[in-house]
SEMARLUM-458811 format. One record per atom (N, C-alpha, C): residue in three letters; atom name; residue number from 1; x, y, z. Coordinates in pm, whole numbers, plus 50000, padded with zeros to 5 digits. Example, Ala and Ser with C-alpha at 12.3 -4.5 7.8 and 13.67 -1.06 7.14 Angstrom:
BEGIN
  aa at   i     x     y     z
 ALA  N   1 51319 49431 50780
 ALA CA   1 51230 49550 50780
 ALA  C   1 51320 49670 50780
 SER  N   2 51285 49775 50708
 SER CA   2 51367 49894 50714
 SER  C   2 51290 50003 50787
This chain:
BEGIN
  aa at   i     x     y     z
 MET  N   1 50094 49886 50001
 MET CA   1 49991 49998 50000
 MET  C   1 50092 50120 49998
 THR  N   2 50058 50224 49922
 THR CA   2 50130 50350 49908
 THR  C   2 50087 50447 50020
 PHE  N   3 50146 50537 50054
 PHE CA   3 50098 50649 50141
 PHE  C   3 49985 50702 50102
 GLU  N   4 49955 50731 49980
 GLU CA   4 49838 50791 49915
 GLU  C   4 49717 50699 49918
 GLU  N   5 49743 50556 49909
 GLU CA   5 49639 50478 49917
 GLU  C   5 49587 50480 50076
 PHE  N   6 49689 50475 50151
 PHE CA   6 49669 50464 50306
 PHE  C   6 49582 50589 50346
 ARG  N   7 49627 50717 50300
 ARG CA   7 49534 50830 50317
 ARG  C   7 49390 50812 50256
 ALA  N   8 49378 50737 50157
 ALA CA   8 49246 50738 50113
 ALA  C   8 49162 50644 50177
 THR  N   9 49218 50549 50254
 THR CA   9 49147 50461 50352
 THR  C   9 49079 50553 50459
 LEU  N  10 49127 50656 50489
 LEU CA  10 49078 50732 50609
 LEU  C  10 48941 50785 50594
 ARG  N  11 48921 50791 50456
 ARG CA  11 48765 50841 50431
 ARG  C  11 48649 50718 50463
 GLY  N  12 48721 50610 50476
 GLY CA  12 48628 50492 50506
 GLY  C  12 48585 50496 50652
 LYS  N  13 48508 50411 50695
 LYS CA  13 48439 50410 50822
 LYS  C  13 48502 50306 50911
 TYR  N  14 48583 50216 50849
 TYR CA  14 48649 50109 50942
 TYR  C  14 48788 50107 50902
 VAL  N  15 48879 50065 50998
 VAL CA  15 49019 50030 50978
 VAL  C  15 49036 49921 50904
 PRO  N  16 49125 49947 50790
 PRO CA  16 49142 49823 50704
 PRO  C  16 49212 49708 50772
 GLU  N  17 49165 49594 50747
 GLU CA  17 49218 49469 50840
 GLU  C  17 49347 49443 50799
 ASP  N  18 49388 49459 50700
 ASP CA  18 49540 49415 50663
 ASP  C  18 49645 49500 50712
 LEU  N  19 49620 49603 50799
 LEU CA  19 49733 49681 50847
 LEU  C  19 49772 49638 50967
 CYS  N  20 49909 49648 50997
 CYS CA  20 49961 49612 51128
 CYS  C  20 49918 49689 51237
 THR  N  21 49930 49654 51343
 THR CA  21 49900 49738 51471
 THR  C  21 49942 49874 51472
 PRO  N  22 50063 49894 51452
 PRO CA  22 50100 50054 51458
 PRO  C  22 50017 50139 51347
 LEU  N  23 50016 50081 51238
 LEU CA  23 49931 50151 51127
 LEU  C  23 49796 50169 51155
 ARG  N  24 49742 50066 51230
 ARG CA  24 49597 50084 51278
 ARG  C  24 49579 50199 51374
 ALA  N  25 49667 50200 51475
 ALA CA  25 49667 50309 51562
 ALA  C  25 49685 50439 51500
 LEU  N  26 49778 50460 51402
 LEU CA  26 49773 50571 51334
 LEU  C  26 49651 50607 51241
 TRP  N  27 49581 50502 51195
 TRP CA  27 49479 50524 51120
 TRP  C  27 49364 50581 51219
 LEU  N  28 49346 50512 51332
 LEU CA  28 49246 50580 51437
 LEU  C  28 49277 50707 51482
 ASP  N  29 49404 50741 51506
 ASP CA  29 49453 50865 51540
 ASP  C  29 49395 50966 51451
 ALA  N  30 49423 50945 51320
 ALA CA  30 49399 51029 51202
 ALA  C  30 49238 51061 51193
 ASN  N  31 49172 50953 51262
 ASN CA  31 49012 50975 51254
 ASN  C  31 48973 51008 51392
 ASP  N  32 49060 51083 51468
 ASP CA  32 49004 51146 51588
 ASP  C  32 48964 51060 51683
 ASP  N  33 49029 50940 51691
 ASP CA  33 49010 50844 51804
 ASP  C  33 49137 50809 51875
 TRP  N  34 49190 50912 51937
 TRP CA  34 49318 50889 52024
 TRP  C  34 49317 50783 52108
 SER  N  35 49204 50766 52188
 SER CA  35 49186 50677 52288
 SER  C  35 49207 50538 52228
 ALA  N  36 49127 50505 52141
 ALA CA  36 49144 50363 52065
 ALA  C  36 49267 50353 52003
 ALA  N  37 49335 50447 51959
 ALA CA  37 49474 50440 51900
 ALA  C  37 49573 50398 52014
 HIS  N  38 49541 50476 52127
 HIS CA  38 49637 50450 52221
 HIS  C  38 49614 50304 52286
 CYS  N  39 49506 50266 52290
 CYS CA  39 49475 50120 52356
 CYS  C  39 49568 50016 52279
 LEU  N  40 49551 50036 52151
 LEU CA  40 49613 49931 52056
 LEU  C  40 49769 49933 52090
 VAL  N  41 49835 50031 52128
 VAL CA  41 49979 50038 52146
 VAL  C  41 50013 50057 52287
 ASP  N  42 49915 50051 52384
 ASP CA  42 49955 50082 52537
 ASP  C  42 50053 49986 52588
 ASN  N  43 50060 49865 52540
 ASN CA  43 50152 49777 52599
 ASN  C  43 50248 49731 52482
 PRO  N  44 50328 49826 52427
 PRO CA  44 50393 49809 52310
 PRO  C  44 50485 49669 52317
 ARG  N  45 50480 49610 52223
 ARG CA  45 50576 49481 52215
 ARG  C  45 50694 49488 52095
 THR  N  46 50674 49587 52022
 THR CA  46 50786 49605 51909
 THR  C  46 50830 49743 51925
 LYS  N  47 50930 49767 51848
 LYS CA  47 50981 49906 51834
 LYS  C  47 50879 50005 51756
 ALA  N  48 50827 49940 51668
 ALA CA  48 50726 50042 51591
 ALA  C  48 50615 50074 51690
 GLU  N  49 50560 49994 51769
 GLU CA  49 50447 50005 51857
 GLU  C  49 50502 50103 51957
 THR  N  50 50624 50098 52007
 THR CA  50 50670 50198 52106
 THR  C  50 50678 50333 52045
 ARG  N  51 50733 50331 51911
 ARG CA  51 50744 50459 51860
 ARG  C  51 50598 50535 51847
 VAL  N  52 50503 50470 51805
 VAL CA  52 50375 50527 51774
 VAL  C  52 50321 50565 51929
 HIS  N  53 50348 50477 52011
 HIS CA  53 50297 50520 52170
 HIS  C  53 50368 50648 52199
 ALA  N  54 50499 50664 52166
 ALA CA  54 50576 50801 52202
 ALA  C  54 50488 50922 52115
 TYR  N  55 50452 50891 52002
 TYR CA  55 50391 51002 51916
 TYR  C  55 50252 51032 51995
 LEU  N  56 50200 50941 52028
 LEU CA  56 50048 50953 52078
 LEU  C  56 50073 51041 52213
 HIS  N  57 50162 51003 52295
 HIS CA  57 50175 51085 52407
 HIS  C  57 50239 51240 52381
 ARG  N  58 50298 51240 52275
 ARG CA  58 50343 51377 52246
 ARG  C  58 50223 51461 52201
 LYS  N  59 50133 51399 52118
 LYS CA  59 50012 51447 52073
 LYS  C  59 49926 51484 52184
 GLU  N  60 49919 51400 52294
 GLU CA  60 49836 51417 52413
 GLU  C  60 49865 51542 52487
 GLY  N  61 50000 51576 52471
 GLY CA  61 50079 51690 52545
 GLY  C  61 50144 51635 52654
 ASP  N  62 50157 51502 52678
 ASP CA  62 50224 51451 52787
 ASP  C  62 50366 51433 52747
 LEU  N  63 50464 51558 52747
 LEU CA  63 50584 51537 52691
 LEU  C  63 50678 51449 52761
 PRO  N  64 50672 51462 52908
 PRO CA  64 50772 51364 52967
 PRO  C  64 50751 51223 52948
 ASN  N  65 50637 51182 52956
 ASN CA  65 50597 51047 52893
 ASN  C  65 50649 51025 52760
 ALA  N  66 50618 51122 52673
 ALA CA  66 50660 51094 52528
 ALA  C  66 50809 51066 52536
 ARG  N  67 50883 51146 52587
 ARG CA  67 51016 51131 52602
 ARG  C  67 51067 51003 52652
 TYR  N  68 51000 50941 52754
 TYR CA  68 51013 50809 52803
 TYR  C  68 51012 50720 52689
 TRP  N  69 50894 50718 52615
 TRP CA  69 50874 50614 52530
 TRP  C  69 50971 50648 52394
 TYR  N  70 51000 50749 52363
 TYR CA  70 51100 50779 52248
 TYR  C  70 51246 50707 52283
 ARG  N  71 51272 50719 52423
 ARG CA  71 51404 50662 52465
 ARG  C  71 51376 50496 52457
 ARG  N  72 51268 50457 52513
 ARG CA  72 51237 50314 52478
 ARG  C  72 51236 50250 52337
 ALA  N  73 51204 50357 52252
 ALA CA  73 51211 50323 52105
 ALA  C  73 51363 50340 52049
 SER  N  74 51446 50403 52126
 SER CA  74 51572 50422 52079
 SER  C  74 51576 50522 51969
 VAL  N  75 51480 50632 51965
 VAL CA  75 51488 50731 51884
 VAL  C  75 51491 50875 51956
 SER  N  76 51541 50982 51893
 SER CA  76 51537 51114 51952
 SER  C  76 51405 51164 51956
 PRO  N  77 51350 51234 52053
 PRO CA  77 51217 51307 52050
 PRO  C  77 51194 51396 51924
 VAL  N  78 51098 51388 51858
 VAL CA  78 51070 51468 51744
 VAL  C  78 51039 51607 51780
 THR  N  79 51093 51715 51691
 THR CA  79 51070 51827 51704
 THR  C  79 50998 51902 51604
 GLY  N  80 50950 51827 51498
 GLY CA  80 50859 51875 51399
 GLY  C  80 50721 51899 51436
 THR  N  81 50634 51918 51339
 THR CA  81 50487 51926 51364
 THR  C  81 50444 51787 51412
 LEU  N  82 50333 51776 51453
 LEU CA  82 50274 51650 51480
 LEU  C  82 50233 51577 51334
 GLU  N  83 50182 51673 51254
 GLU CA  83 50146 51614 51131
 GLU  C  83 50254 51568 51035
 GLU  N  84 50381 51619 51066
 GLU CA  84 50508 51562 50985
 GLU  C  84 50543 51437 51053
 GLU  N  85 50520 51435 51185
 GLU CA  85 50566 51301 51251
 GLU  C  85 50473 51199 51199
 TRP  N  86 50347 51221 51204
 TRP CA  86 50244 51118 51165
 TRP  C  86 50281 51061 51025
 GLU  N  87 50299 51178 50945
 GLU CA  87 50324 51117 50804
 GLU  C  87 50459 51047 50797
 SER  N  88 50549 51085 50857
 SER CA  88 50681 50993 50851
 SER  C  88 50663 50867 50908
 LEU  N  89 50581 50856 51017
 LEU CA  89 50554 50726 51087
 LEU  C  89 50487 50635 50983
 VAL  N  90 50375 50673 50916
 VAL CA  90 50312 50605 50823
 VAL  C  90 50392 50561 50698
 ARG  N  91 50473 50657 50655
 ARG CA  91 50563 50611 50537
 ARG  C  91 50658 50527 50573
 GLU  N  92 50721 50510 50696
 GLU CA  92 50830 50424 50738
 GLU  C  92 50760 50285 50766
 LEU  N  93 50646 50290 50819
 LEU CA  93 50589 50166 50851
 LEU  C  93 50538 50102 50719
 LEU  N  94 50474 50193 50624
 LEU CA  94 50440 50110 50509
 LEU  C  94 50548 50072 50417
 ASP  N  95 50658 50139 50421
 ASP CA  95 50793 50090 50370
 ASP  C  95 50846 49947 50428
 SER  N  96 50852 49965 50568
 SER CA  96 50900 49834 50623
 SER  C  96 50799 49707 50607
 THR  N  97 50669 49726 50604
 THR CA  97 50582 49623 50595
 THR  C  97 50573 49586 50447
 SER  N  98 50601 49662 50353
 SER CA  98 50596 49610 50204
 SER  C  98 50720 49547 50176
 GLU  N  99 50855 49580 50245
 GLU CA  99 50961 49532 50213
 GLU  C  99 50977 49382 50286
 GLN  N 100 50914 49364 50400
 GLN CA 100 50910 49229 50467
 GLN  C 100 50808 49163 50443
 GLY  N 101 50691 49193 50371
 GLY CA 101 50582 49125 50338
 GLY  C 101 50504 49086 50466
 VAL  N 102 50535 49177 50565
 VAL CA 102 50452 49153 50711
 VAL  C 102 50329 49224 50724
 ARG  N 103 50236 49162 50804
 ARG CA 103 50120 49239 50825
 ARG  C 103 50119 49305 50959
């Protein structure tokens, strides 16, 4: 799936079933369901889930908690806009899932 195709799914009513958990969380977040997005990655098991968890806490405005999760994901806290971070995460996840053939 391309970024543009992912963006087009945001007009739908339901999360596409073939998305990995971090992408599902970002889909929900983009559809104004922060709480459901957070629930999906609340106990992250992968680096990608941890990274999305950090983003969600940053969006929530809980910067100390976000910094903790960025450290857990072994990435520097993002200083760009939330929109830029969201797009970057989606693109990275789409690239990694297409390369690995992983759901």
